[in-house]
N, C-alpha and C positions, 0 to 999 in steps of 0.2 A: 403432596404434589411436588414433583421435582422440577428444577429449573434446567436451563440449557446446559450449564456447566456440569451439573451432576450427571445428566444423561450422556454428555460427551465423555466424561471420565469413566463411565461404565461401558462405553461402546467397545465393540470388537476392535482389535488392533488394525484390521484391514480398513475399517471405516476411518480410524484415526489417521492412517497413512494416506488415504484418499483425501481427507480434509487438509492434511499438511501439504500434499502435492498441489492442491487447488490454491491454497494460500500462497505458496511459494510462487506459482505461476502468475497470480494476480499481482503480487508485490514486485516481481521482475518486470511485468508490463508497466506497472506504476512508475518504477524507477526509469525505465526506458522513455516513457512519455515526459518525465521530468527532465531528463537529459536533452531530449529534443526541444523542450521549451527553453531550456538554458541556452542551447545553441542558437535557436531562433531569436531569442531576446538579445543575446550578445551580438549576433550578426547584424541585426537591424540597428542596434544602438551604435555599433561601430560605423555603420553606413549613414549615420546621422538621421535615422528614422526612429525617434524615441517613443513613438506612439504605441508600439507593441510591448514595451518593457513592463509597464504596470499590469496589463492584462495577463502577460506571461507569468509574472510574479504571483498574481492572485490565483491563477490556475495551478501553479506549482504548489502554492501554500495549501490549496484545497486538496490536491492529490496527496500531499504530505499528511494532512490530518486524516484523510481516508485510510492511508496506510498505517498510521499510528493506531487508529481505532480498530483496524483489522487484527491487531495483536491480541485483542480481547478473545478472539476465537481460537487462539492457540491452545492445544490440549495442555493440561497441567504438567505432563511428563516432559515437555519441551521447554519449560521455563522454571524459574525458581518458585518453590512453593512458599 
């Protein structure tokens, strides 16, 4: 019985390209949301409203971890073996 990585490495190149495109779009959206959270947190902190800083940091940390674990789904040809 094969696992996800074996099936992914044996997949047709078109499927691999589709997977890579989806991962790139999700990671770009992830970074965009993190930039928005940074802007919101800094803007509110400079306006002496520090209540949003901790939730923005926690949300950004969660998004970072999600993005980090998405790297597992990269095909083997796109990272060091």
